[in-house]
C-alpha positions in Angstrom: 53.6 28.2 -30.9 49.9 27.4 -30.3 47.6 30.3 -31.1 44.2 30.3 -29.3 41.4 30.8 -31.8 38.4 32.8 -30.4 35.4 30.5 -29.6 33.2 32.7 -31.7 35.1 31.8 -34.9 35.3 28.0 -34.4 33.1 26.3 -35.3 31.5 28.7 -37.8 28.2 26.9 -37.4 27.8 28.6 -34.1 28.9 32.1 -35.0 25.4 33.3 -35.6 24.3 32.2 -32.1 27.2 32.9 -29.7 26.4 36.1 -27.8 30.1 37.3 -27.7 30.0 37.3 -31.5 26.8 39.3 -31.7 27.1 42.9 -32.7 25.8 45.7 -30.4 22.1 46.4 -30.8 22.0 49.9 -32.2 20.4 51.9 -35.1 22.4 52.4 -38.3 20.6 55.7 -39.1 19.3 58.7 -37.3 15.5 58.6 -36.6 14.8 61.2 -39.2 16.7 59.2 -41.8 14.9 55.9 -41.2 12.3 55.2 -43.9 9.7 53.5 -41.7 7.6 52.4 -44.7 10.4 50.0 -45.6 9.6 48.0 -42.4 6.1 48.9 -41.4 3.0 50.8 -42.6 0.2 51.7 -40.3 -2.8 49.4 -41.2 -5.7 51.9 -41.6 -8.2 49.1 -42.5 -7.2 46.5 -39.9 -10.8 45.2 -39.2 -11.3 44.6 -43.0 -8.0 42.7 -43.7 -8.3 39.2 -45.0 -6.3 36.8 -42.8 -7.2 33.7 -44.8 -5.8 34.6 -48.2 -3.6 37.4 -46.8 -2.6 40.6 -48.6 -1.8 38.9 -51.8 -5.3 37.6 -52.2 -6.9 34.5 -53.7 -5.7 35.3 -57.2 -2.1 34.5 -56.2 -2.9 31.4 -54.1 -1.7 27.9 -55.3 -4.4 25.8 -57.1 -5.0 22.7 -54.9 -6.2 20.8 -58.0 -3.3 21.6 -60.3 -0.4 19.3 -61.2 2.9 20.8 -60.2 6.2 20.1 -62.0 9.3 19.3 -59.9 12.3 21.6 -60.5 14.7 21.0 -57.6 15.0 20.1 -54.0 15.0 22.9 -51.5 18.6 23.4 -50.3 18.2 25.4 -47.1 16.4 25.0 -43.8 15.6 22.2 -41.3 12.5 21.0 -43.0 12.6 19.3 -46.4 11.0 20.8 -49.5 10.9 21.2 -53.2 10.8 23.9 -55.9 8.0 23.4 -58.4 6.1 25.2 -61.1 2.4 25.3 -61.7 0.6 25.1 -65.1 0.7 28.9 -65.3 4.5 28.8 -65.1 4.7 30.3 -61.6 7.5 29.1 -59.4 6.7 27.9 -55.9 9.1 27.1 -53.0 7.4 24.4 -50.9 8.4 23.8 -47.3 7.2 20.3 -46.4 6.9 18.6 -43.0 9.6 16.2 -41.7 9.0 12.5 -42.1 7.4 12.1 -38.7 5.2 15.2 -39.2 6.3 16.6 -35.9 7.6 20.1 -35.8 6.2 21.1 -39.2 7.1 24.8 -39.8 4.8 25.5 -42.8 1.5 25.9 -40.9 3.1 28.1 -38.2 4.9 30.3 -40.8 1.6 31.0 -42.7 -0.2 31.9 -39.5 2.5 34.4 -38.4 2.8 35.8 -41.9 -0.9 36.5 -41.9 -0.8 38.3 -38.6 2.3 40.3 -39.3 1.1 41.5 -42.7 -2.3 42.4 -41.2 -0.4 44.5 -38.6 1.5 46.4 -41.3 4.7 44.4 -41.6 5.8 43.4 -45.1 5.5 39.7 -46.0 6.0 37.7 -49.2 3.1 35.7 -50.7 2.8 32.4 -48.6 0.0 29.9 -48.5 -0.6 26.4 -47.2 -1.8 23.2 -48.9 -2.1 19.9 -47.0 -1.0 17.9 -50.1 -0.5 18.5 -53.8 0.0 16.6 -57.1 3.6 16.7 -58.4 5.1 15.4 -61.6 8.8 14.3 -61.5 11.1 11.8 -63.2 9.2 8.9 -61.5 5.8 10.1 -62.7 2.8 11.8 -61.2 2.1 11.3 -57.5 0.6 12.9 -54.4 3.2 14.8 -52.4 3.1 16.1 -48.8 2.0 19.7 -48.8 3.2 22.6 -46.6 4.0 26.2 -47.0 3.9 27.4 -50.6 5.9 30.6 -51.2 5.4 32.2 -54.6 8.4 33.7 -56.4 7.4 37.0 -58.0 9.3 38.8 -60.7 8.3 42.1 -59.0 10.1 41.0 -55.7 13.8 40.5 -55.9 15.7 39.4 -52.8 18.8 41.5 -52.6 20.3 40.4 -49.3 19.7 40.0 -45.5 19.3 42.5 -42.7 20.5 42.4 -39.1 18.2 42.4 -36.1 21.0 44.0 -34.1 21.9 46.8 -36.5 19.4 48.4 -38.9 17.8 51.8 -39.3 14.8 51.0 -37.1 16.3 49.8 -33.8 14.5 51.5 -31.0 11.5 52.7 -32.9 8.0 51.5 -31.9 7.4 49.4 -35.0 10.8 47.6 -34.6 10.2 47.1 -30.8 6.6 46.1 -31.5 7.7 43.5 -34.1 9.8 41.8 -31.4 6.9 42.0 -28.9 4.6 40.2 -31.4 7.2 37.5 -32.0 7.5 37.1 -28.2 3.7 36.6 -28.1 4.1 33.8 -30.5 7.1 32.2 -28.7 9.3 32.7 -31.8 12.6 31.1 -30.9 14.5 31.6 -34.2 15.5 35.3 -34.3 18.4 34.7 -36.7 19.6 37.2 -39.2 19.6 34.6 -41.9 15.8 34.6 -41.6 15.6 38.3 -42.5 15.4 39.3 -46.1 15.8 42.5 -48.0 13.6 42.9 -51.1 13.5 45.4 -53.9 9.8 45.5 -54.9 8.6 47.0 -58.1 5.3 48.9 -57.7 2.5 49.5 -60.2 4.1 52.9 -60.9 7.3 51.2 -62.0 9.1 52.4 -58.9 11.2 50.3 -56.6 10.6 50.1 -52.9 12.9 48.5 -50.3 11.3 46.0 -47.9 12.7 44.7 -44.6 11.0 41.3 -44.2 11.1 38.6 -41.5 10.8 35.2 -43.2 11.0 31.6 -42.1 8.8 32.1 -39.0 8.1 28.4 -38.4 9.9 28.0 -35.0 7.1 29.3 -32.8 3.8 28.5 -31.2 5.4 26.1 -28.7 8.2 26.5 -26.2 11.2 28.8 -26.6 14.6 27.2 -26.4 18.1 27.5 -28.0 18.3 23.9 -29.0 15.4 22.0 -30.7 12.4 23.8 -29.2 9.1 22.1 -29.5 7.2 24.2 -32.1 3.5 24.2 -32.9 2.6 22.3 -29.7 -0.4 23.8 -28.0 0.2 22.2 -24.6 3.6 24.0 -24.3 2.2 27.2 -25.7 -0.7 27.2 -23.2 1.7 26.4 -20.3 4.4 29.0 -20.8 4.0 32.6 -19.5 4.4 35.6 -21.8 5.6 38.4 -19.4 7.4 37.5 -16.2 8.1 40.9 -14.7 8.6 44.6 -15.2 12.0 45.7 -13.8 13.9 49.0 -14.0 11.4 50.3 -16.6 11.7 47.3 -18.9 9.5 44.3 -19.5 11.0 40.8 -18.9 9.7 38.0 -21.1 9.7 34.3 -20.5 12.0 33.9 -23.5 14.8 31.2 -23.8 15.6 31.4 -27.5 18.6 32.7 -29.3 19.6 36.4 -29.2 17.9 37.4 -25.9 19.9 40.6 -26.2 17.3 41.9 -28.5 14.6 42.0 -25.8 16.5 41.9 -22.5 16.4 45.4 -20.8 15.3 46.9 -24.1 11.5 47.0 -24.4 9.3 49.2 -22.3 5.8 48.6 -21.0 4.5 51.3 -23.4 6.0 49.5 -26.3 4.5 46.2 -25.3 1.1 48.0 -24.9 1.5 49.6 -28.4 2.1 46.2 -30.0 -0.6 44.5 -28.0 -3.2 47.2 -29.1 -2.0 46.8 -32.7 -2.7 43.1 -33.0 -5.6 43.4 -30.5 -7.4 45.2 -33.2 -7.9 41.9 -35.0 -11.3 40.3 -34.5 -11.7 36.7 -33.2 -12.9 35.7 -36.7 -9.7 37.1 -38.2 -7.6 35.2 -35.8 -9.4 32.0 -36.7 -9.0 32.7 -40.4 -5.2 33.0 -39.9 -5.1 29.5 -38.3 -7.4 28.2 -41.0 -5.0 29.5 -43.6 -2.3 27.4 -41.9 -4.5 24.3 -42.1 -5.1 23.9 -38.4 -8.0 21.8 -37.1 -10.8 24.1 -35.6 -10.4 22.8 -32.0 -6.6 23.4 -32.0 -7.0 26.7 -33.7 -9.4 27.9 -31.0 -7.0 26.9 -28.2 -4.1 28.8 -29.9 -6.3 31.9 -30.4 -7.6 31.8 -26.8 -4.0 31.8 -25.5 -2.9 34.6 -27.9 -5.8 36.8 -26.8 -4.9 36.2 -23.2 -1.3 37.3 -24.0 -2.6 40.4 -25.9 -4.7 41.4 -22.9 -1.7 40.9 -20.6 0.4 43.1 -22.9 -2.3 45.8 -22.9 -2.1 46.0 -19.1 1.6 46.4 -18.8 1.7 50.2 -19.1 -0.6 50.7 -16.1 
């Protein structure tokens, strides 16, 4: 007898995306049991934060003049990449652009990482180099650059976390994180992009961090299949907020897992997130795009549109 297999199980490739397979959006802890510092810490020095080198500073940045030694090819993700070591023995995971250089995730990921870390959300050390020198079995050559993520002994990835079920669902920092990603037209809200870290502090204690990684599908259009990312013309064209209905903000969002934002985010929460990133200066925004290797004229257009979205978000509660 033929047994019908639920669509959400076959094929497994689509299980992450199909709404009927998605767990209910709900907190996994009572509000008083959620340790907010694991997700977000209020930035008391926002105007002074460095958005070019980021929270990890110049001392952890990759040396653009060094020769890196090839270890392995990157095994995951849609963009190619390599794992290399530098002369100091530090290990770097490099996300490189596709062969046609369209849809490169690296620059976008660095920009979003700079903004999120400045706003108080934990991020790993990521940087951008347009090209670098690499030694492999064929010799020494110039390789395409991209996003360089440093592997630190003090940061151990211990798993993933779920957008739908975690201790922070419904809190302002959680809602605000989603709002900021909506501002950037971030299409790829997949749980596999979320990492749990155990981080050793200077006092030899261990902190748990909830981190959103692999942020490269943004700054273009939102779509479930093959969205155009990093395209300023699409980003300028698309609206941010389309309506406020029944006490909730509606976004012009067409990516995966719309259940995270549909009928879930209030005008006050949008205003909170908008005022948070609105505390960054124009120079800080430009530095974030410089960190991603953007040409000045393109960076200015992206910043202009983002500032318009922030201003729109600040008006939603009125």
